[in-house]
PyMOL Python script that loads the backbone (N, CA, C, O; Angstrom):
from pymol import cmd

cmd.read_pdbstr("""\
ATOM      1  N   MET A   1       0.709  -1.228  -0.040  1.00  0.00           N
ATOM      2  CA  MET A   1      -0.059   0.059   0.129  1.00  0.00           C
ATOM      3  C   MET A   1       0.893   1.112   0.327  1.00  0.00           C
ATOM      4  O   MET A   1       1.682   1.228   1.264  1.00  0.00           O
ATOM      5  N   ALA A   2       0.679   2.107  -0.972  1.00  0.00           N
ATOM      6  CA  ALA A   2       1.420   3.336  -0.922  1.00  0.00           C
ATOM      7  C   ALA A   2       1.043   4.536  -0.152  1.00  0.00           C
ATOM      8  O   ALA A   2      -0.080   5.032  -0.231  1.00  0.00           O
ATOM      9  N   ILE A   3       1.967   4.989   0.577  1.00  0.00           N
ATOM     10  CA  ILE A   3       1.547   6.031   1.618  1.00  0.00           C
ATOM     11  C   ILE A   3       0.867   7.423   0.515  1.00  0.00           C
ATOM     12  O   ILE A   3       1.252   7.670  -0.628  1.00  0.00           O
ATOM     13  N   LEU A   4      -0.043   8.039   1.170  1.00  0.00           N
ATOM     14  CA  LEU A   4      -0.697   9.081   0.255  1.00  0.00           C
ATOM     15  C   LEU A   4       0.184  10.279   0.323  1.00  0.00           C
ATOM     16  O   LEU A   4       0.830  10.489   1.349  1.00  0.00           O
ATOM     17  N   ASN A   5       0.247  11.023  -0.631  1.00  0.00           N
ATOM     18  CA  ASN A   5       1.092  12.131  -0.642  1.00  0.00           C
ATOM     19  C   ASN A   5       0.559  12.946  -1.956  1.00  0.00           C
ATOM     20  O   ASN A   5      -0.082  12.363  -2.830  1.00  0.00           O
ATOM     21  N   HIS A   6       0.878  14.367  -2.031  1.00  0.00           N
ATOM     22  CA  HIS A   6       0.108  14.954  -3.175  1.00  0.00           C
ATOM     23  C   HIS A   6       0.687  14.715  -4.696  1.00  0.00           C
ATOM     24  O   HIS A   6       0.293  15.196  -5.758  1.00  0.00           O
ATOM     25  N   TRP A   7       1.514  14.013  -4.487  1.00  0.00           N
ATOM     26  CA  TRP A   7       2.116  13.361  -5.996  1.00  0.00           C
ATOM     27  C   TRP A   7       1.317  12.287  -6.571  1.00  0.00           C
ATOM     28  O   TRP A   7       1.238  11.934  -7.747  1.00  0.00           O
ATOM     29  N   ASN A   8       0.689  11.791  -5.442  1.00  0.00           N
ATOM     30  CA  ASN A   8      -0.214  10.447  -6.120  1.00  0.00           C
ATOM     31  C   ASN A   8      -1.291  11.015  -7.179  1.00  0.00           C
ATOM     32  O   ASN A   8      -1.695  10.521  -8.232  1.00  0.00           O
ATOM     33  N   ALA A   9      -1.533  11.922  -6.693  1.00  0.00           N
ATOM     34  CA  ALA A   9      -2.631  12.694  -7.740  1.00  0.00           C
ATOM     35  C   ALA A   9      -2.247  12.480  -9.221  1.00  0.00           C
ATOM     36  O   ALA A   9      -3.064  12.155 -10.083  1.00  0.00           O
ATOM     37  N   PHE A  10      -0.992  12.681  -9.429  1.00  0.00           N
ATOM     38  CA  PHE A  10      -0.256  12.481 -10.777  1.00  0.00           C
ATOM     39  C   PHE A  10       0.597  11.067 -11.040  1.00  0.00           C
ATOM     40  O   PHE A  10       1.595  10.904 -11.741  1.00  0.00           O
ATOM     41  N   ASN A  11      -0.067  10.204 -10.317  1.00  0.00           N
ATOM     42  CA  ASN A  11       0.401   8.667 -10.443  1.00  0.00           C
ATOM     43  C   ASN A  11       1.955   8.574 -10.220  1.00  0.00           C
ATOM     44  O   ASN A  11       2.550   7.737 -10.899  1.00  0.00           O
ATOM     45  N   LEU A  12       2.729   9.405  -9.272  1.00  0.00           N
ATOM     46  CA  LEU A  12       4.177   9.423  -8.867  1.00  0.00           C
ATOM     47  C   LEU A  12       4.076   8.906  -7.479  1.00  0.00           C
ATOM     48  O   LEU A  12       2.986   8.936  -6.908  1.00  0.00           O
ATOM     49  N   ARG A  13       5.246   8.386  -6.835  1.00  0.00           N
ATOM     50  CA  ARG A  13       5.543   7.867  -5.929  1.00  0.00           C
ATOM     51  C   ARG A  13       6.098   9.131  -4.793  1.00  0.00           C
ATOM     52  O   ARG A  13       5.789   9.249  -3.608  1.00  0.00           O
ATOM     53  N   GLN A  14       6.797   9.789  -5.426  1.00  0.00           N
ATOM     54  CA  GLN A  14       7.561  11.017  -4.922  1.00  0.00           C
ATOM     55  C   GLN A  14       7.551  12.253  -5.857  1.00  0.00           C
ATOM     56  O   GLN A  14       7.026  12.282  -6.970  1.00  0.00           O
ATOM     57  N   SER A  15       8.275  13.377  -5.181  1.00  0.00           N
ATOM     58  CA  SER A  15       8.321  14.291  -6.200  1.00  0.00           C
ATOM     59  C   SER A  15       9.222  14.313  -7.280  1.00  0.00           C
ATOM     60  O   SER A  15      10.404  14.062  -7.044  1.00  0.00           O
ATOM     61  N   PRO A  16       8.830  14.592  -8.521  1.00  0.00           N
ATOM     62  CA  PRO A  16       9.840  14.617  -9.545  1.00  0.00           C
ATOM     63  C   PRO A  16      10.692  15.547  -9.645  1.00  0.00           C
ATOM     64  O   PRO A  16      11.260  15.662 -10.731  1.00  0.00           O
ATOM     65  N   PHE A  17      10.998  16.389  -8.652  1.00  0.00           N
ATOM     66  CA  PHE A  17      11.768  17.663  -8.722  1.00  0.00           C
ATOM     67  C   PHE A  17      12.942  17.489  -7.839  1.00  0.00           C
ATOM     68  O   PHE A  17      13.011  16.662  -6.930  1.00  0.00           O
ATOM     69  N   PHE A  18      13.777  18.256  -8.149  1.00  0.00           N
ATOM     70  CA  PHE A  18      15.002  18.268  -7.026  1.00  0.00           C
ATOM     71  C   PHE A  18      14.856  18.922  -5.932  1.00  0.00           C
ATOM     72  O   PHE A  18      14.543  20.111  -5.865  1.00  0.00           O
ATOM     73  N   GLN A  19      15.094  18.117  -4.924  1.00  0.00           N
ATOM     74  CA  GLN A  19      14.781  18.408  -3.403  1.00  0.00           C
ATOM     75  C   GLN A  19      15.483  18.740  -2.624  1.00  0.00           C
ATOM     76  O   GLN A  19      15.145  18.858  -1.446  1.00  0.00           O
ATOM     77  N   ASP A  20      16.764  19.004  -3.105  1.00  0.00           N
ATOM     78  CA  ASP A  20      17.913  19.570  -2.064  1.00  0.00           C
ATOM     79  C   ASP A  20      18.012  21.174  -1.902  1.00  0.00           C
ATOM     80  O   ASP A  20      18.016  21.855  -2.927  1.00  0.00           O
ATOM     81  N   THR A  21      18.079  21.692  -0.833  1.00  0.00           N
ATOM     82  CA  THR A  21      18.131  23.222  -0.872  1.00  0.00           C
ATOM     83  C   THR A  21      19.189  23.827  -1.177  1.00  0.00           C
ATOM     84  O   THR A  21      20.198  23.613  -0.505  1.00  0.00           O
ATOM     85  N   LEU A  22      19.216  24.671  -2.191  1.00  0.00           N
ATOM     86  CA  LEU A  22      20.243  25.706  -2.834  1.00  0.00           C
ATOM     87  C   LEU A  22      20.450  26.412  -1.755  1.00  0.00           C
ATOM     88  O   LEU A  22      19.704  26.617  -0.798  1.00  0.00           O
ATOM     89  N   TRP A  23      21.888  26.898  -2.048  1.00  0.00           N
ATOM     90  CA  TRP A  23      22.478  27.724  -0.833  1.00  0.00           C
ATOM     91  C   TRP A  23      23.635  28.867  -1.568  1.00  0.00           C
ATOM     92  O   TRP A  23      24.363  28.503  -2.492  1.00  0.00           O
ATOM     93  N   ALA A  24      23.663  29.936  -1.143  1.00  0.00           N
ATOM     94  CA  ALA A  24      24.583  30.924  -1.336  1.00  0.00           C
ATOM     95  C   ALA A  24      25.803  30.648  -0.921  1.00  0.00           C
ATOM     96  O   ALA A  24      26.029  29.987   0.092  1.00  0.00           O
ATOM     97  N   GLY A  25      26.874  31.240  -1.838  1.00  0.00           N
ATOM     98  CA  GLY A  25      28.183  30.914  -1.432  1.00  0.00           C
ATOM     99  C   GLY A  25      29.031  30.192  -2.618  1.00  0.00           C
ATOM    100  O   GLY A  25      28.506  29.515  -3.502  1.00  0.00           O
ATOM    101  N   VAL A  26      30.120  30.388  -2.524  1.00  0.00           N
ATOM    102  CA  VAL A  26      31.373  29.869  -3.570  1.00  0.00           C
ATOM    103  C   VAL A  26      31.270  28.325  -3.042  1.00  0.00           C
ATOM    104  O   VAL A  26      30.977  27.521  -3.926  1.00  0.00           O
ATOM    105  N   ASP A  27      31.456  27.827  -1.811  1.00  0.00           N
ATOM    106  CA  ASP A  27      31.468  26.695  -1.520  1.00  0.00           C
ATOM    107  C   ASP A  27      30.336  25.584  -1.499  1.00  0.00           C
ATOM    108  O   ASP A  27      30.508  24.373  -1.357  1.00  0.00           O
ATOM    109  N   ALA A  28      29.142  26.264  -1.672  1.00  0.00           N
ATOM    110  CA  ALA A  28      27.957  25.439  -1.616  1.00  0.00           C
ATOM    111  C   ALA A  28      28.052  24.424  -2.465  1.00  0.00           C
ATOM    112  O   ALA A  28      28.629  24.522  -3.548  1.00  0.00           O
ATOM    113  N   ARG A  29      27.469  23.324  -2.023  1.00  0.00           N
ATOM    114  CA  ARG A  29      27.226  22.000  -2.984  1.00  0.00           C
ATOM    115  C   ARG A  29      26.034  22.232  -4.062  1.00  0.00           C
ATOM    116  O   ARG A  29      26.219  21.876  -5.226  1.00  0.00           O
ATOM    117  N   TYR A  30      24.966  22.753  -3.717  1.00  0.00           N
ATOM    118  CA  TYR A  30      24.129  23.286  -4.637  1.00  0.00           C
ATOM    119  C   TYR A  30      23.828  24.929  -4.626  1.00  0.00           C
ATOM    120  O   TYR A  30      23.072  25.512  -3.850  1.00  0.00           O
ATOM    121  N   PRO A  31      24.608  25.501  -5.675  1.00  0.00           N
ATOM    122  CA  PRO A  31      24.698  26.954  -5.546  1.00  0.00           C
ATOM    123  C   PRO A  31      23.196  27.643  -5.856  1.00  0.00           C
ATOM    124  O   PRO A  31      22.411  26.871  -6.408  1.00  0.00           O
ATOM    125  N   LEU A  32      22.824  28.643  -5.646  1.00  0.00           N
ATOM    126  CA  LEU A  32      21.616  29.495  -5.862  1.00  0.00           C
ATOM    127  C   LEU A  32      21.618  29.594  -7.398  1.00  0.00           C
ATOM    128  O   LEU A  32      20.515  29.630  -7.944  1.00  0.00           O
ATOM    129  N   ASP A  33      22.645  29.640  -8.105  1.00  0.00           N
ATOM    130  CA  ASP A  33      22.727  29.793  -9.334  1.00  0.00           C
ATOM    131  C   ASP A  33      21.770  28.736 -10.177  1.00  0.00           C
ATOM    132  O   ASP A  33      21.460  28.839 -11.364  1.00  0.00           O
ATOM    133  N   LEU A  34      21.417  27.782  -9.328  1.00  0.00           N
ATOM    134  CA  LEU A  34      20.488  26.794 -10.043  1.00  0.00           C
ATOM    135  C   LEU A  34      19.060  27.144 -10.052  1.00  0.00           C
ATOM    136  O   LEU A  34      18.262  26.576 -10.798  1.00  0.00           O
ATOM    137  N   PHE A  35      18.706  28.148  -9.162  1.00  0.00           N
ATOM    138  CA  PHE A  35      17.310  28.598  -8.923  1.00  0.00           C
ATOM    139  C   PHE A  35      16.607  29.025 -10.155  1.00  0.00           C
ATOM    140  O   PHE A  35      17.098  29.943 -10.811  1.00  0.00           O
ATOM    141  N   VAL A  36      15.619  28.515 -10.500  1.00  0.00           N
ATOM    142  CA  VAL A  36      14.580  28.905 -11.753  1.00  0.00           C
ATOM    143  C   VAL A  36      13.445  28.835 -11.531  1.00  0.00           C
ATOM    144  O   VAL A  36      12.867  27.855 -11.060  1.00  0.00           O
ATOM    145  N   GLY A  37      12.900  30.020 -11.885  1.00  0.00           N
ATOM    146  CA  GLY A  37      11.369  30.135 -11.857  1.00  0.00           C
ATOM    147  C   GLY A  37      11.076  31.000 -10.587  1.00  0.00           C
ATOM    148  O   GLY A  37      12.076  31.388  -9.982  1.00  0.00           O
ATOM    149  N   ARG A  38       9.884  31.351 -10.106  1.00  0.00           N
ATOM    150  CA  ARG A  38       9.391  32.012  -9.234  1.00  0.00           C
ATOM    151  C   ARG A  38       9.757  33.348  -9.105  1.00  0.00           C
ATOM    152  O   ARG A  38       9.727  33.855  -7.983  1.00  0.00           O
ATOM    153  N   GLN A  39      10.105  34.013 -10.096  1.00  0.00           N
ATOM    154  CA  GLN A  39      10.595  35.583 -10.077  1.00  0.00           C
ATOM    155  C   GLN A  39       9.273  36.365  -9.639  1.00  0.00           C
ATOM    156  O   GLN A  39       9.345  37.313  -8.858  1.00  0.00           O
ATOM    157  N   GLN A  40       8.108  35.942 -10.155  1.00  0.00           N
ATOM    158  CA  GLN A  40       7.052  36.924  -9.553  1.00  0.00           C
ATOM    159  C   GLN A  40       7.033  36.855  -8.015  1.00  0.00           C
ATOM    160  O   GLN A  40       6.990  37.900  -7.364  1.00  0.00           O
ATOM    161  N   GLU A  41       7.059  35.815  -7.502  1.00  0.00           N
ATOM    162  CA  GLU A  41       6.883  35.621  -6.058  1.00  0.00           C
ATOM    163  C   GLU A  41       8.051  36.035  -5.424  1.00  0.00           C
ATOM    164  O   GLU A  41       7.763  36.519  -4.329  1.00  0.00           O
ATOM    165  N   SER A  42       9.396  36.054  -5.674  1.00  0.00           N
ATOM    166  CA  SER A  42      10.507  36.733  -5.282  1.00  0.00           C
ATOM    167  C   SER A  42      10.532  38.148  -5.379  1.00  0.00           C
ATOM    168  O   SER A  42      10.893  38.790  -4.393  1.00  0.00           O
ATOM    169  N   GLU A  43      10.207  38.715  -6.405  1.00  0.00           N
ATOM    170  CA  GLU A  43       9.941  39.972  -6.527  1.00  0.00           C
ATOM    171  C   GLU A  43       8.983  40.784  -5.794  1.00  0.00           C
ATOM    172  O   GLU A  43       9.261  41.956  -5.541  1.00  0.00           O
ATOM    173  N   ARG A  44       7.751  40.207  -5.388  1.00  0.00           N
ATOM    174  CA  ARG A  44       6.909  40.714  -4.820  1.00  0.00           C
ATOM    175  C   ARG A  44       6.932  40.651  -3.016  1.00  0.00           C
ATOM    176  O   ARG A  44       6.308  41.311  -2.186  1.00  0.00           O
ATOM    177  N   ILE A  45       7.962  39.531  -2.871  1.00  0.00           N
ATOM    178  CA  ILE A  45       8.570  39.502  -1.316  1.00  0.00           C
ATOM    179  C   ILE A  45       9.400  40.517  -1.165  1.00  0.00           C
ATOM    180  O   ILE A  45       9.208  41.312  -0.244  1.00  0.00           O
ATOM    181  N   LEU A  46      10.708  40.703  -2.241  1.00  0.00           N
ATOM    182  CA  LEU A  46      11.427  41.743  -1.934  1.00  0.00           C
ATOM    183  C   LEU A  46      10.914  43.216  -2.035  1.00  0.00           C
ATOM    184  O   LEU A  46      11.474  44.119  -1.414  1.00  0.00           O
ATOM    185  N   LYS A  47       9.978  43.400  -2.729  1.00  0.00           N
ATOM    186  CA  LYS A  47       9.259  44.683  -2.673  1.00  0.00           C
ATOM    187  C   LYS A  47       8.473  44.633  -1.196  1.00  0.00           C
ATOM    188  O   LYS A  47       8.351  45.722  -0.637  1.00  0.00           O
ATOM    189  N   GLY A  48       7.991  43.587  -0.597  1.00  0.00           N
ATOM    190  CA  GLY A  48       7.413  44.111   0.478  1.00  0.00           C
ATOM    191  C   GLY A  48       8.419  44.074   1.674  1.00  0.00           C
ATOM    192  O   GLY A  48       8.064  44.460   2.788  1.00  0.00           O
ATOM    193  N   ILE A  49       9.553  43.650   1.454  1.00  0.00           N
ATOM    194  CA  ILE A  49      10.753  43.737   2.443  1.00  0.00           C
ATOM    195  C   ILE A  49      11.328  45.115   2.253  1.00  0.00           C
ATOM    196  O   ILE A  49      11.456  45.722   3.316  1.00  0.00           O
ATOM    197  N   PHE A  50      11.708  45.767   1.174  1.00  0.00           N
ATOM    198  CA  PHE A  50      12.171  47.064   1.241  1.00  0.00           C
ATOM    199  C   PHE A  50      11.158  48.181   0.890  1.00  0.00           C
ATOM    200  O   PHE A  50      11.493  49.363   0.816  1.00  0.00           O
ATOM    201  N   GLY A  51       9.881  47.729   0.677  1.00  0.00           N
ATOM    202  CA  GLY A  51       9.045  49.012   0.459  1.00  0.00           C
ATOM    203  C   GLY A  51       8.002  49.222   1.700  1.00  0.00           C
ATOM    204  O   GLY A  51       7.156  50.116   1.691  1.00  0.00           O
ATOM    205  N   ALA A  52       8.148  48.398   2.642  1.00  0.00           N
ATOM    206  CA  ALA A  52       7.152  48.527   3.843  1.00  0.00           C
ATOM    207  C   ALA A  52       7.897  49.153   5.170  1.00  0.00           C
ATOM    208  O   ALA A  52       9.076  48.863   5.378  1.00  0.00           O
ATOM    209  N   PRO A  53       7.426  49.717   5.749  1.00  0.00           N
ATOM    210  CA  PRO A  53       8.011  49.631   7.523  1.00  0.00           C
ATOM    211  C   PRO A  53       8.085  48.503   8.019  1.00  0.00           C
ATOM    212  O   PRO A  53       9.063  48.285   8.734  1.00  0.00           O
ATOM    213  N   ASP A  54       7.123  47.457   7.818  1.00  0.00           N
ATOM    214  CA  ASP A  54       7.306  46.171   8.534  1.00  0.00           C
ATOM    215  C   ASP A  54       7.526  45.264   7.411  1.00  0.00           C
ATOM    216  O   ASP A  54       6.709  45.015   6.525  1.00  0.00           O
ATOM    217  N   SER A  55       8.893  44.718   7.551  1.00  0.00           N
ATOM    218  CA  SER A  55       9.364  43.816   6.642  1.00  0.00           C
ATOM    219  C   SER A  55       8.973  42.293   6.603  1.00  0.00           C
ATOM    220  O   SER A  55       9.133  41.521   5.658  1.00  0.00           O
ATOM    221  N   ARG A  56       8.492  42.063   7.690  1.00  0.00           N
ATOM    222  CA  ARG A  56       7.964  40.398   7.730  1.00  0.00           C
ATOM    223  C   ARG A  56       7.398  39.904   6.671  1.00  0.00           C
ATOM    224  O   ARG A  56       6.573  40.645   6.135  1.00  0.00           O
ATOM    225  N   GLN A  57       7.556  39.013   6.257  1.00  0.00           N
ATOM    226  CA  GLN A  57       6.971  38.176   5.214  1.00  0.00           C
ATOM    227  C   GLN A  57       6.728  36.565   5.575  1.00  0.00           C
ATOM    228  O   GLN A  57       7.342  36.094   6.532  1.00  0.00           O
ATOM    229  N   ILE A  58       5.852  35.752   4.820  1.00  0.00           N
ATOM    230  CA  ILE A  58       5.811  34.561   5.412  1.00  0.00           C
ATOM    231  C   ILE A  58       5.462  33.799   3.885  1.00  0.00           C
ATOM    232  O   ILE A  58       4.910  34.259   2.886  1.00  0.00           O
ATOM    233  N   VAL A  59       5.956  32.619   4.127  1.00  0.00           N
ATOM    234  CA  VAL A  59       5.706  31.607   2.972  1.00  0.00           C
ATOM    235  C   VAL A  59       5.317  30.383   3.252  1.00  0.00           C
ATOM    236  O   VAL A  59       6.001  29.598   3.908  1.00  0.00           O
ATOM    237  N   ILE A  60       4.246  30.140   2.800  1.00  0.00           N
ATOM    238  CA  ILE A  60       3.563  28.841   3.388  1.00  0.00           C
ATOM    239  C   ILE A  60       2.983  27.889   1.972  1.00  0.00           C
ATOM    240  O   ILE A  60       2.509  28.273   0.902  1.00  0.00           O
ATOM    241  N   GLY A  61       3.231  26.645   2.451  1.00  0.00           N
ATOM    242  CA  GLY A  61       2.903  25.868   1.435  1.00  0.00           C
ATOM    243  C   GLY A  61       3.176  24.288   1.891  1.00  0.00           C
ATOM    244  O   GLY A  61       3.882  24.158   2.891  1.00  0.00           O
ATOM    245  N   ALA A  62       2.709  23.142   1.286  1.00  0.00           N
ATOM    246  CA  ALA A  62       3.212  21.943   1.682  1.00  0.00           C
ATOM    247  C   ALA A  62       4.595  21.742   1.411  1.00  0.00           C
ATOM    248  O   ALA A  62       5.424  22.353   0.737  1.00  0.00           O
ATOM    249  N   ALA A  63       4.621  20.504   2.268  1.00  0.00           N
ATOM    250  CA  ALA A  63       6.461  20.227   2.030  1.00  0.00           C
ATOM    251  C   ALA A  63       6.676  19.825   0.657  1.00  0.00           C
ATOM    252  O   ALA A  63       5.752  19.456  -0.067  1.00  0.00           O
ATOM    253  N   GLY A  64       7.846  19.890   0.304  1.00  0.00           N
ATOM    254  CA  GLY A  64       8.571  19.684  -1.023  1.00  0.00           C
ATOM    255  C   GLY A  64       8.203  20.687  -2.142  1.00  0.00           C
ATOM    256  O   GLY A  64       8.433  20.290  -3.284  1.00  0.00           O
ATOM    257  N   TYR A  65       7.716  21.814  -2.015  1.00  0.00           N
ATOM    258  CA  TYR A  65       7.458  22.927  -2.935  1.00  0.00           C
ATOM    259  C   TYR A  65       8.502  23.898  -3.213  1.00  0.00           C
ATOM    260  O   TYR A  65       8.486  24.710  -4.137  1.00  0.00           O
ATOM    261  N   GLY A  66       9.552  23.727  -2.203  1.00  0.00           N
ATOM    262  CA  GLY A  66      10.672  24.684  -2.293  1.00  0.00           C
ATOM    263  C   GLY A  66      10.388  26.073  -1.733  1.00  0.00           C
ATOM    264  O   GLY A  66      10.685  27.063  -2.401  1.00  0.00           O
ATOM    265  N   LYS A  67       9.758  26.196  -0.392  1.00  0.00           N
ATOM    266  CA  LYS A  67       9.733  27.295   0.228  1.00  0.00           C
ATOM    267  C   LYS A  67      11.367  27.585   0.873  1.00  0.00           C
ATOM    268  O   LYS A  67      11.878  28.705   0.873  1.00  0.00           O
ATOM    269  N   THR A  68      11.958  26.500   1.340  1.00  0.00           N
ATOM    270  CA  THR A  68      13.227  27.018   1.902  1.00  0.00           C
ATOM    271  C   THR A  68      14.059  27.501   0.983  1.00  0.00           C
ATOM    272  O   THR A  68      14.791  28.433   1.315  1.00  0.00           O
ATOM    273  N   THR A  69      14.125  26.972  -0.365  1.00  0.00           N
ATOM    274  CA  THR A  69      14.962  27.356  -1.383  1.00  0.00           C
ATOM    275  C   THR A  69      14.648  28.971  -1.823  1.00  0.00           C
ATOM    276  O   THR A  69      15.478  29.867  -1.977  1.00  0.00           O
ATOM    277  N   LEU A  70      13.304  29.035  -1.959  1.00  0.00           N
ATOM    278  CA  LEU A  70      12.754  30.417  -2.265  1.00  0.00           C
ATOM    279  C   LEU A  70      13.360  31.556  -1.261  1.00  0.00           C
ATOM    280  O   LEU A  70      13.853  32.630  -1.606  1.00  0.00           O
ATOM    281  N   ALA A  71      13.224  31.126  -0.120  1.00  0.00           N
ATOM    282  CA  ALA A  71      13.657  31.863   1.068  1.00  0.00           C
ATOM    283  C   ALA A  71      15.320  32.097   0.904  1.00  0.00           C
ATOM    284  O   ALA A  71      15.768  33.236   0.769  1.00  0.00           O
ATOM    285  N   GLN A  72      15.915  31.283   0.921  1.00  0.00           N
ATOM    286  CA  GLN A  72      17.470  31.483   0.626  1.00  0.00           C
ATOM    287  C   GLN A  72      17.546  32.248  -0.528  1.00  0.00           C
ATOM    288  O   GLN A  72      18.202  33.268  -0.318  1.00  0.00           O
ATOM    289  N   TYR A  73      17.099  32.150  -1.754  1.00  0.00           N
ATOM    290  CA  TYR A  73      17.182  33.132  -2.563  1.00  0.00           C
ATOM    291  C   TYR A  73      16.838  34.517  -2.399  1.00  0.00           C
ATOM    292  O   TYR A  73      17.646  35.398  -2.697  1.00  0.00           O
ATOM    293  N   ILE A  74      15.699  34.769  -1.947  1.00  0.00           N
ATOM    294  CA  ILE A  74      15.149  36.064  -1.534  1.00  0.00           C
ATOM    295  C   ILE A  74      16.293  36.557  -0.630  1.00  0.00           C
ATOM    296  O   ILE A  74      16.734  37.665  -0.936  1.00  0.00           O
ATOM    297  N   LYS A  75      16.926  35.866   0.561  1.00  0.00           N
ATOM    298  CA  LYS A  75      17.819  36.344   1.503  1.00  0.00           C
ATOM    299  C   LYS A  75      18.954  36.709   0.738  1.00  0.00           C
ATOM    300  O   LYS A  75      19.587  37.693   1.120  1.00  0.00           O
ATOM    301  N   ALA A  76      19.382  36.007  -0.419  1.00  0.00           N
ATOM    302  CA  ALA A  76      20.473  36.477  -1.074  1.00  0.00           C
ATOM    303  C   ALA A  76      20.304  37.541  -2.074  1.00  0.00           C
ATOM    304  O   ALA A  76      21.279  38.223  -2.389  1.00  0.00           O
ATOM    305  N   GLN A  77      19.301  37.714  -2.529  1.00  0.00           N
ATOM    306  CA  GLN A  77      18.933  38.907  -3.108  1.00  0.00           C
ATOM    307  C   GLN A  77      18.885  40.399  -2.276  1.00  0.00           C
ATOM    308  O   GLN A  77      19.330  41.492  -2.626  1.00  0.00           O
ATOM    309  N   ALA A  78      18.245  40.043  -1.169  1.00  0.00           N
ATOM    310  CA  ALA A  78      18.149  41.114  -0.426  1.00  0.00           C
ATOM    311  C   ALA A  78      19.528  41.412   0.189  1.00  0.00           C
ATOM    312  O   ALA A  78      19.629  42.520   0.715  1.00  0.00           O
ATOM    313  N   ALA A  79      20.544  40.654   0.211  1.00  0.00           N
ATOM    314  CA  ALA A  79      21.756  40.992   0.880  1.00  0.00           C
ATOM    315  C   ALA A  79      22.446  41.591  -0.294  1.00  0.00           C
ATOM    316  O   ALA A  79      23.376  42.344  -0.004  1.00  0.00           O
ATOM    317  N   ALA A  80      22.125  41.371  -1.887  1.00  0.00           N
ATOM    318  CA  ALA A  80      22.982  41.822  -2.626  1.00  0.00           C
ATOM    319  C   ALA A  80      22.468  43.293  -3.186  1.00  0.00           C
ATOM    320  O   ALA A  80      23.075  44.000  -3.990  1.00  0.00           O
ATOM    321  N   LYS A  81      21.412  43.525  -2.666  1.00  0.00           N
ATOM    322  CA  LYS A  81      20.527  44.954  -2.689  1.00  0.00           C
ATOM    323  C   LYS A  81      20.988  45.794  -1.541  1.00  0.00           C
ATOM    324  O   LYS A  81      21.162  46.996  -1.740  1.00  0.00           O
ATOM    325  N   ALA A  82      21.190  45.309  -0.431  1.00  0.00           N
ATOM    326  CA  ALA A  82      21.507  46.080   0.695  1.00  0.00           C
ATOM    327  C   ALA A  82      22.916  46.915   0.560  1.00  0.00           C
ATOM    328  O   ALA A  82      23.302  47.629   1.486  1.00  0.00           O
TER     329      ALA A  82
END
""", "prot")
cmd.dss("prot")
cmd.show_as("cartoon", "prot")
cmd.util.cbc("prot")
cmd.orient("prot")
């Protein structure tokens, strides 16, 4: 019996996507340069960080959808703009 997850809807046992977190830095095993997509989301969050007096943002979603990688990417982008 297969454990139910959101990928079962697509007849997959697990996520077909790369699941390791990307990191900033020269020594990173998986560098942030590999990050693709989510430009609209990252721009919206960066505007919220730099354009509002209260810069708190929240990223929510199910496990395995890239929230941590998105946060790492935004952190690197914010550091580059600061």
